[in-house]
mmJSON file of the N, C-alpha and C atoms, coordinates in Angstrom:
{"data_MODEL":{"atom_site":{
"group_PDB":["ATOM","ATOM","ATOM","ATOM","ATOM","ATOM","ATOM","ATOM","ATOM","ATOM","ATOM","ATOM","ATOM","ATOM","ATOM","ATOM","ATOM","ATOM","ATOM","ATOM","ATOM","ATOM","ATOM","ATOM","ATOM","ATOM","ATOM","ATOM","ATOM","ATOM","ATOM","ATOM","ATOM","ATOM","ATOM","ATOM","ATOM","ATOM","ATOM","ATOM","ATOM","ATOM","ATOM","ATOM","ATOM","ATOM","ATOM","ATOM","ATOM","ATOM","ATOM","ATOM","ATOM","ATOM","ATOM","ATOM","ATOM","ATOM","ATOM","ATOM","ATOM","ATOM","ATOM","ATOM","ATOM","ATOM","ATOM","ATOM","ATOM","ATOM","ATOM","ATOM","ATOM","ATOM","ATOM","ATOM","ATOM","ATOM","ATOM","ATOM","ATOM","ATOM","ATOM","ATOM","ATOM","ATOM","ATOM","ATOM","ATOM","ATOM","ATOM","ATOM","ATOM","ATOM","ATOM","ATOM","ATOM","ATOM","ATOM","ATOM","ATOM","ATOM","ATOM","ATOM","ATOM","ATOM","ATOM","ATOM","ATOM","ATOM","ATOM","ATOM","ATOM","ATOM","ATOM","ATOM","ATOM","ATOM","ATOM","ATOM","ATOM","ATOM","ATOM","ATOM","ATOM","ATOM"],
"id":[1,2,3,4,5,6,7,8,9,10,11,12,13,14,15,16,17,18,19,20,21,22,23,24,25,26,27,28,29,30,31,32,33,34,35,36,37,38,39,40,41,42,43,44,45,46,47,48,49,50,51,52,53,54,55,56,57,58,59,60,61,62,63,64,65,66,67,68,69,70,71,72,73,74,75,76,77,78,79,80,81,82,83,84,85,86,87,88,89,90,91,92,93,94,95,96,97,98,99,100,101,102,103,104,105,106,107,108,109,110,111,112,113,114,115,116,117,118,119,120,121,122,123,124,125,126],
"type_symbol":["N","C","C","N","C","C","N","C","C","N","C","C","N","C","C","N","C","C","N","C","C","N","C","C","N","C","C","N","C","C","N","C","C","N","C","C","N","C","C","N","C","C","N","C","C","N","C","C","N","C","C","N","C","C","N","C","C","N","C","C","N","C","C","N","C","C","N","C","C","N","C","C","N","C","C","N","C","C","N","C","C","N","C","C","N","C","C","N","C","C","N","C","C","N","C","C","N","C","C","N","C","C","N","C","C","N","C","C","N","C","C","N","C","C","N","C","C","N","C","C","N","C","C","N","C","C"],
"label_atom_id":["N","CA","C","N","CA","C","N","CA","C","N","CA","C","N","CA","C","N","CA","C","N","CA","C","N","CA","C","N","CA","C","N","CA","C","N","CA","C","N","CA","C","N","CA","C","N","CA","C","N","CA","C","N","CA","C","N","CA","C","N","CA","C","N","CA","C","N","CA","C","N","CA","C","N","CA","C","N","CA","C","N","CA","C","N","CA","C","N","CA","C","N","CA","C","N","CA","C","N","CA","C","N","CA","C","N","CA","C","N","CA","C","N","CA","C","N","CA","C","N","CA","C","N","CA","C","N","CA","C","N","CA","C","N","CA","C","N","CA","C","N","CA","C","N","CA","C"],
"label_alt_id":[null,null,null,null,null,null,null,null,null,null,null,null,null,null,null,null,null,null,null,null,null,null,null,null,null,null,null,null,null,null,null,null,null,null,null,null,null,null,null,null,null,null,null,null,null,null,null,null,null,null,null,null,null,null,null,null,null,null,null,null,null,null,null,null,null,null,null,null,null,null,null,null,null,null,null,null,null,null,null,null,null,null,null,null,null,null,null,null,null,null,null,null,null,null,null,null,null,null,null,null,null,null,null,null,null,null,null,null,null,null,null,null,null,null,null,null,null,null,null,null,null,null,null,null,null,null],
"label_comp_id":["MET","MET","MET","VAL","VAL","VAL","SER","SER","SER","ASP","ASP","ASP","TRP","TRP","TRP","ASN","ASN","ASN","TYR","TYR","TYR","ARG","ARG","ARG","ALA","ALA","ALA","GLY","GLY","GLY","GLY","GLY","GLY","LEU","LEU","LEU","MET","MET","MET","HIS","HIS","HIS","GLY","GLY","GLY","SER","SER","SER","TYR","TYR","TYR","THR","THR","THR","THR","THR","THR","ARG","ARG","ARG","VAL","VAL","VAL","ALA","ALA","ALA","MET","MET","MET","LYS","LYS","LYS","LYS","LYS","LYS","LEU","LEU","LEU","SER","SER","SER","PRO","PRO","PRO","ASP","ASP","ASP","GLN","GLN","GLN","LEU","LEU","LEU","ARG","ARG","ARG","ARG","ARG","ARG","LEU","LEU","LEU","ASP","ASP","ASP","PHE","PHE","PHE","LYS","LYS","LYS","LEU","LEU","LEU","ALA","ALA","ALA","PRO","PRO","PRO","LEU","LEU","LEU","PRO","PRO","PRO"],
"label_asym_id":["A","A","A","A","A","A","A","A","A","A","A","A","A","A","A","A","A","A","A","A","A","A","A","A","A","A","A","A","A","A","A","A","A","A","A","A","A","A","A","A","A","A","A","A","A","A","A","A","A","A","A","A","A","A","A","A","A","A","A","A","A","A","A","A","A","A","A","A","A","A","A","A","A","A","A","A","A","A","A","A","A","A","A","A","A","A","A","A","A","A","A","A","A","A","A","A","A","A","A","A","A","A","A","A","A","A","A","A","A","A","A","A","A","A","A","A","A","A","A","A","A","A","A","A","A","A"],
"label_entity_id":["1","1","1","1","1","1","1","1","1","1","1","1","1","1","1","1","1","1","1","1","1","1","1","1","1","1","1","1","1","1","1","1","1","1","1","1","1","1","1","1","1","1","1","1","1","1","1","1","1","1","1","1","1","1","1","1","1","1","1","1","1","1","1","1","1","1","1","1","1","1","1","1","1","1","1","1","1","1","1","1","1","1","1","1","1","1","1","1","1","1","1","1","1","1","1","1","1","1","1","1","1","1","1","1","1","1","1","1","1","1","1","1","1","1","1","1","1","1","1","1","1","1","1","1","1","1"],
"label_seq_id":[1,1,1,2,2,2,3,3,3,4,4,4,5,5,5,6,6,6,7,7,7,8,8,8,9,9,9,10,10,10,11,11,11,12,12,12,13,13,13,14,14,14,15,15,15,16,16,16,17,17,17,18,18,18,19,19,19,20,20,20,21,21,21,22,22,22,23,23,23,24,24,24,25,25,25,26,26,26,27,27,27,28,28,28,29,29,29,30,30,30,31,31,31,32,32,32,33,33,33,34,34,34,35,35,35,36,36,36,37,37,37,38,38,38,39,39,39,40,40,40,41,41,41,42,42,42],
"pdbx_PDB_ins_code":[null,null,null,null,null,null,null,null,null,null,null,null,null,null,null,null,null,null,null,null,null,null,null,null,null,null,null,null,null,null,null,null,null,null,null,null,null,null,null,null,null,null,null,null,null,null,null,null,null,null,null,null,null,null,null,null,null,null,null,null,null,null,null,null,null,null,null,null,null,null,null,null,null,null,null,null,null,null,null,null,null,null,null,null,null,null,null,null,null,null,null,null,null,null,null,null,null,null,null,null,null,null,null,null,null,null,null,null,null,null,null,null,null,null,null,null,null,null,null,null,null,null,null,null,null,null],
"Cartn_x":[-12.017,-12.482,-11.595,-11.174,-10.564,-11.272,-11.327,-11.879,-10.903,-10.925,-10.106,-10.531,-10.317,-10.576,-9.06,-9.218,-8.14,-8.673,-8.181,-8.965,-7.25,-7.085,-6.026,-6.727,-5.901,-6.203,-4.584,-4.522,-3.25,-2.198,-2.313,-1.036,-0.723,-1.495,-1.164,-2.258,-1.791,-3.055,-3.596,-4.757,-5.159,-6.089,-5.77,-6.39,-5.27,-5.529,-4.804,-4.288,-4.956,-4.201,-3.29,-4.534,-3.846,-2.364,-2.52,-1.19,-0.204,-0.183,0.746,1.12,0.716,1.057,1.998,1.436,2.102,3.291,3.392,4.708,5.763,5.836,7.176,7.609,6.948,7.714,8.286,8.126,8.713,10.228,11.048,12.37,12.32,13.27,13.159,13.246,13.489,13.457,12.099,11.323,9.728,9.101,9.291,8.588,8.885,9.69,10.318,9.001,9.08,8.453,6.895,6.595,4.91,4.327,5.484,5.45,3.852,3.874,2.639,3.195,2.888,3.299,1.827,1.918,0.847,0.645,-0.284,-0.642,-0.327,-0.193,0.591,-0.789,-0.581,-1.858,-2.127,-3.953,-4.488,-3.949],
"Cartn_y":[14.304,13.657,12.117,11.667,10.298,9.085,8.327,7.035,5.78,4.994,4.166,3.144,1.721,0.641,-0.124,-1.048,-1.904,-2.855,-3.974,-4.612,-5.418,-5.97,-6.894,-8.569,-9.278,-10.768,-11.577,-12.373,-12.922,-12.192,-11.201,-10.499,-9.262,-9.408,-8.485,-7.463,-6.129,-5.475,-5.427,-5.699,-5.61,-4.57,-4.009,-2.862,-1.802,-0.365,0.686,0.897,1.239,1.82,2.853,3.979,5.452,5.654,4.647,4.121,3.558,2.78,2.182,3.176,4.088,5.303,6.054,6.936,7.494,7.036,5.617,4.939,5.199,5.369,5.568,6.526,7.415,8.866,8.984,7.993,7.642,7.079,7.348,6.971,5.208,4.554,3.101,3.393,4.169,4.08,4.665,5.267,5.836,4.532,3.756,2.41,1.571,1.147,0.434,0.947,2.283,2.632,2.454,2.135,1.979,0.452,-0.253,-1.368,-2.411,-2.109,-3.203,-3.841,-4.857,-5.453,-5.359,-4.987,-4.811,-6.475,-6.863,-8.012,-7.956,-8.661,-8.529,-8.274,-7.436,-6.98,-7.823,-8.017,-8.926,-8.935],
"Cartn_z":[-6.325,-5.268,-6.001,-4.698,-4.703,-4.06,-4.711,-3.919,-4.18,-2.932,-3.135,-1.973,-2.077,-0.839,-0.486,0.765,0.946,2.175,2.353,3.146,3.663,4.777,5.311,5.191,4.503,4.537,4.351,5.237,5.173,5.407,6.3,6.609,5.353,4.304,2.919,3.14,2.631,2.189,1.04,0.367,-0.904,-1.26,-2.578,-3.072,-2.713,-2.343,-1.709,-3.216,-3.992,-5.252,-5.2,-4.668,-4.336,-3.437,-2.562,-1.546,-2.582,-3.347,-4.334,-5.118,-5.495,-6.225,-5.664,-4.295,-3.304,-2.556,-2.575,-2.204,-3.126,-4.435,-5.305,-4.99,-4.311,-4.009,-2.563,-1.724,-0.456,-0.541,0.402,0.696,1.019,0.93,1.675,3.015,3.582,5.056,5.661,4.627,4.941,4.754,3.813,3.192,4.529,4.881,6.169,7.336,7.544,8.924,8.622,7.119,6.989,8.086,7.488,8.476,8.005,6.464,6.219,4.662,4.172,3.023,1.979,1.0,-0.177,-1.03,-0.77,-2.04,-3.413,-4.183,-5.613,-6.195,-7.275,-8.002,-8.627,-8.933,-9.839,-11.32],
"occupancy":[1.0,1.0,1.0,1.0,1.0,1.0,1.0,1.0,1.0,1.0,1.0,1.0,1.0,1.0,1.0,1.0,1.0,1.0,1.0,1.0,1.0,1.0,1.0,1.0,1.0,1.0,1.0,1.0,1.0,1.0,1.0,1.0,1.0,1.0,1.0,1.0,1.0,1.0,1.0,1.0,1.0,1.0,1.0,1.0,1.0,1.0,1.0,1.0,1.0,1.0,1.0,1.0,1.0,1.0,1.0,1.0,1.0,1.0,1.0,1.0,1.0,1.0,1.0,1.0,1.0,1.0,1.0,1.0,1.0,1.0,1.0,1.0,1.0,1.0,1.0,1.0,1.0,1.0,1.0,1.0,1.0,1.0,1.0,1.0,1.0,1.0,1.0,1.0,1.0,1.0,1.0,1.0,1.0,1.0,1.0,1.0,1.0,1.0,1.0,1.0,1.0,1.0,1.0,1.0,1.0,1.0,1.0,1.0,1.0,1.0,1.0,1.0,1.0,1.0,1.0,1.0,1.0,1.0,1.0,1.0,1.0,1.0,1.0,1.0,1.0,1.0],
"B_iso_or_equiv":[0.0,0.0,0.0,0.0,0.0,0.0,0.0,0.0,0.0,0.0,0.0,0.0,0.0,0.0,0.0,0.0,0.0,0.0,0.0,0.0,0.0,0.0,0.0,0.0,0.0,0.0,0.0,0.0,0.0,0.0,0.0,0.0,0.0,0.0,0.0,0.0,0.0,0.0,0.0,0.0,0.0,0.0,0.0,0.0,0.0,0.0,0.0,0.0,0.0,0.0,0.0,0.0,0.0,0.0,0.0,0.0,0.0,0.0,0.0,0.0,0.0,0.0,0.0,0.0,0.0,0.0,0.0,0.0,0.0,0.0,0.0,0.0,0.0,0.0,0.0,0.0,0.0,0.0,0.0,0.0,0.0,0.0,0.0,0.0,0.0,0.0,0.0,0.0,0.0,0.0,0.0,0.0,0.0,0.0,0.0,0.0,0.0,0.0,0.0,0.0,0.0,0.0,0.0,0.0,0.0,0.0,0.0,0.0,0.0,0.0,0.0,0.0,0.0,0.0,0.0,0.0,0.0,0.0,0.0,0.0,0.0,0.0,0.0,0.0,0.0,0.0],
"pdbx_formal_charge":[null,null,null,null,null,null,null,null,null,null,null,null,null,null,null,null,null,null,null,null,null,null,null,null,null,null,null,null,null,null,null,null,null,null,null,null,null,null,null,null,null,null,null,null,null,null,null,null,null,null,null,null,null,null,null,null,null,null,null,null,null,null,null,null,null,null,null,null,null,null,null,null,null,null,null,null,null,null,null,null,null,null,null,null,null,null,null,null,null,null,null,null,null,null,null,null,null,null,null,null,null,null,null,null,null,null,null,null,null,null,null,null,null,null,null,null,null,null,null,null,null,null,null,null,null,null],
"auth_seq_id":[1,1,1,2,2,2,3,3,3,4,4,4,5,5,5,6,6,6,7,7,7,8,8,8,9,9,9,10,10,10,11,11,11,12,12,12,13,13,13,14,14,14,15,15,15,16,16,16,17,17,17,18,18,18,19,19,19,20,20,20,21,21,21,22,22,22,23,23,23,24,24,24,25,25,25,26,26,26,27,27,27,28,28,28,29,29,29,30,30,30,31,31,31,32,32,32,33,33,33,34,34,34,35,35,35,36,36,36,37,37,37,38,38,38,39,39,39,40,40,40,41,41,41,42,42,42],
"auth_comp_id":["MET","MET","MET","VAL","VAL","VAL","SER","SER","SER","ASP","ASP","ASP","TRP","TRP","TRP","ASN","ASN","ASN","TYR","TYR","TYR","ARG","ARG","ARG","ALA","ALA","ALA","GLY","GLY","GLY","GLY","GLY","GLY","LEU","LEU","LEU","MET","MET","MET","HIS","HIS","HIS","GLY","GLY","GLY","SER","SER","SER","TYR","TYR","TYR","THR","THR","THR","THR","THR","THR","ARG","ARG","ARG","VAL","VAL","VAL","ALA","ALA","ALA","MET","MET","MET","LYS","LYS","LYS","LYS","LYS","LYS","LEU","LEU","LEU","SER","SER","SER","PRO","PRO","PRO","ASP","ASP","ASP","GLN","GLN","GLN","LEU","LEU","LEU","ARG","ARG","ARG","ARG","ARG","ARG","LEU","LEU","LEU","ASP","ASP","ASP","PHE","PHE","PHE","LYS","LYS","LYS","LEU","LEU","LEU","ALA","ALA","ALA","PRO","PRO","PRO","LEU","LEU","LEU","PRO","PRO","PRO"],
"auth_asym_id":["A","A","A","A","A","A","A","A","A","A","A","A","A","A","A","A","A","A","A","A","A","A","A","A","A","A","A","A","A","A","A","A","A","A","A","A","A","A","A","A","A","A","A","A","A","A","A","A","A","A","A","A","A","A","A","A","A","A","A","A","A","A","A","A","A","A","A","A","A","A","A","A","A","A","A","A","A","A","A","A","A","A","A","A","A","A","A","A","A","A","A","A","A","A","A","A","A","A","A","A","A","A","A","A","A","A","A","A","A","A","A","A","A","A","A","A","A","A","A","A","A","A","A","A","A","A"],
"auth_atom_id":["N","CA","C","N","CA","C","N","CA","C","N","CA","C","N","CA","C","N","CA","C","N","CA","C","N","CA","C","N","CA","C","N","CA","C","N","CA","C","N","CA","C","N","CA","C","N","CA","C","N","CA","C","N","CA","C","N","CA","C","N","CA","C","N","CA","C","N","CA","C","N","CA","C","N","CA","C","N","CA","C","N","CA","C","N","CA","C","N","CA","C","N","CA","C","N","CA","C","N","CA","C","N","CA","C","N","CA","C","N","CA","C","N","CA","C","N","CA","C","N","CA","C","N","CA","C","N","CA","C","N","CA","C","N","CA","C","N","CA","C","N","CA","C","N","CA","C"],
"pdbx_PDB_model_num":[1,1,1,1,1,1,1,1,1,1,1,1,1,1,1,1,1,1,1,1,1,1,1,1,1,1,1,1,1,1,1,1,1,1,1,1,1,1,1,1,1,1,1,1,1,1,1,1,1,1,1,1,1,1,1,1,1,1,1,1,1,1,1,1,1,1,1,1,1,1,1,1,1,1,1,1,1,1,1,1,1,1,1,1,1,1,1,1,1,1,1,1,1,1,1,1,1,1,1,1,1,1,1,1,1,1,1,1,1,1,1,1,1,1,1,1,1,1,1,1,1,1,1,1,1,1]
}}}
């Protein structure tokens, strides 16, 4: 089982650690189509 969290603030998505890992396998075009920006990691 995988558990993760996220929230949006200031136009950026915070958390989403599972998403960050999965994004490494996407093409640049796929990343553009996601249309969201991740906040920097703490």
